[in-house]
C-alpha positions in Angstrom: 1.5 -33.6 9.6 -1.8 -31.7 9.2 -3.5 -30.4 12.6 -7.0 -31.3 13.7 -8.8 -34.6 13.6 -7.3 -37.3 11.6 -9.1 -40.5 9.7 -10.2 -42.5 12.1 -10.4 -40.1 15.0 -13.9 -38.9 16.1 -15.4 -35.9 14.2 -15.7 -32.7 16.8 -19.1 -31.6 16.8 -20.0 -28.4 16.4 -23.3 -25.9 15.2 -23.2 -23.2 13.1 -26.1 -20.9 11.1 -26.2 -21.6 7.8 -27.6 -20.5 4.4 -30.3 -23.7 4.7 -30.8 -23.1 8.3 -28.9 -24.1 11.7 -26.5 -26.5 10.9 -25.8 -29.2 13.8 -23.0 -32.3 12.9 -24.5 -34.9 15.3 -28.0 -34.3 13.9 -26.8 -35.6 10.7 -25.5 -39.1 12.1 -26.8 -42.0 9.7 -25.7 -39.8 6.6 -22.5 -39.1 5.3 -21.0 -35.5 5.8 -18.9 -33.4 3.5 -17.1 -30.3 5.2 -15.4 -27.9 2.9 -13.3 -25.7 4.3 -12.6 -22.7 2.2 -11.2 -19.0 2.9 -13.5 -16.6 1.3 -16.9 -15.6 -0.2 -16.2 -13.9 -3.8 -12.5 -14.9 -3.7 -11.2 -16.2 -7.0 -10.6 -19.9 -6.4 -13.5 -20.1 -3.9 -15.7 -18.6 -6.7 -14.3 -21.0 -9.1 -14.9 -24.2 -6.5 -18.2 -23.2 -5.9 -20.0 -22.7 -9.1 -18.1 -26.1 -10.2 -20.0 -27.8 -7.9 -23.1 -25.5 -9.2 -22.3 -26.5 -12.5 -22.2 -30.2 -11.8 -25.3 -30.3 -9.2 -26.5 -33.8 -10.6 -23.3 -34.9 -10.1 -23.1 -33.4 -6.4 -26.9 -34.8 -5.6 -25.2 -38.5 -6.2 -22.6 -38.2 -3.9 -25.4 -39.6 -1.7 -23.7 -37.5 1.4 -24.5 -34.0 3.4 -22.6 -31.3 1.7 -21.6 -27.9 3.0 -19.0 -24.9 2.9 -17.7 -23.4 6.1 -15.9 -20.2 6.0 -15.4 -17.5 8.4 -17.8 -14.7 6.8 -21.0 -14.5 8.2 -24.6 -15.5 7.2 -25.0 -12.1 5.1 -22.0 -12.6 2.9 -22.8 -16.3 2.8 -26.1 -15.5 1.5 -24.8 -12.8 -0.7 -22.1 -15.0 -2.2 -25.3 -17.9 -3.1 -27.6 -15.2 -4.7 -24.5 -13.5 -6.9 -23.3 -16.7 -8.3 -26.9 -19.2 -8.2 -24.9 -21.7 -5.6 -26.5 -25.3 -4.7 -24.7 -25.6 -1.6 -25.0 -24.3 2.0 -22.4 -22.4 3.2 -22.0 -22.0 7.0 -20.8 -18.9 9.5 -18.1 -20.3 11.2 -17.5 -16.2 12.1 -14.9 -17.0 15.2 -13.5 -19.5 13.2 -13.9 -22.2 16.2 -14.6 -24.8 14.1 -11.6 -24.4 11.7 -9.5 -24.5 14.2 -11.1 -27.7 16.0 -10.6 -29.1 12.8 -6.8 -27.8 11.8 -8.2 -25.9 9.2 -6.9 -22.2 10.1 -4.3 -20.3 8.1 -1.8 -17.6 8.4 -3.1 -15.4 5.8 -7.0 -13.9 6.2 -9.5 -14.4 6.2 -8.3 -17.2 8.4 -9.8 -20.1 6.9 -7.5 -22.4 4.6 -9.1 -25.0 2.3 -9.6 -28.1 3.0 -11.9 -31.3 2.9 -12.9 -33.6 5.6 -15.5 -36.0 5.0 -17.5 -37.7 8.6 -18.9 -41.0 8.4 -22.4 -42.3 9.4 -21.2 -42.8 12.8 -19.2 -39.5 13.4 -16.2 -40.4 12.8 -13.3 -38.9 10.4 -12.7 -41.1 7.5 -10.8 -38.7 4.9 -8.9 -35.7 5.2 -7.6 -33.4 2.7 -5.8 -30.1 3.4 -4.5 -27.9 0.5 -1.0 -26.5 0.9 -1.3 -23.4 -0.9 -5.0 -23.3 -1.3 -5.2 -22.3 -4.8 -7.0 -25.6 -6.1 -10.0 -27.2 -5.3 -11.4 -31.0 -5.0 -13.8 -31.6 -8.0 -17.0 -33.2 -8.2 -14.9 -36.3 -9.2 -12.3 -36.3 -6.8 -15.1 -36.2 -4.2 -16.7 -39.0 -5.4 -13.3 -40.9 -5.5 -13.1 -40.0 -1.7 -16.5 -40.9 -0.8 -16.0 -44.4 -2.5 -13.9 -45.3 -0.1 -16.3 -44.4 2.6 -19.2 -46.8 4.0 -22.8 -45.3 3.3 
């Protein structure tokens, strides 16, 4: 079983700097939040993942959820990653990996954050969790929509 909060558990609160400004999970109560943990900016699979969200921006907007990416790189790296690829998902800088650790999303290989998705409902409870075992794939917009279908707005 994966470490970290499981569906039905309270989502650990956190505050991180992000490319769209500071992000405090508790401030988004009343909305569903999709946390996209990923290994690193400008890596092949991560680039493909976030470019796929950019290329499907209308479908991403229809998810009716706050969607953010979280990895260990700093804000400057995230800003450069977004600028280089025209990305549309805000990225949060978890430089000390405290948030990844609290969600059980740390891996053995550098840079330290493994790929996974956690969906938090409007009350602050984890309702969905998907841990990628190898990290060479990612959840598409359609898969995120399907996962959100089971989480009340």
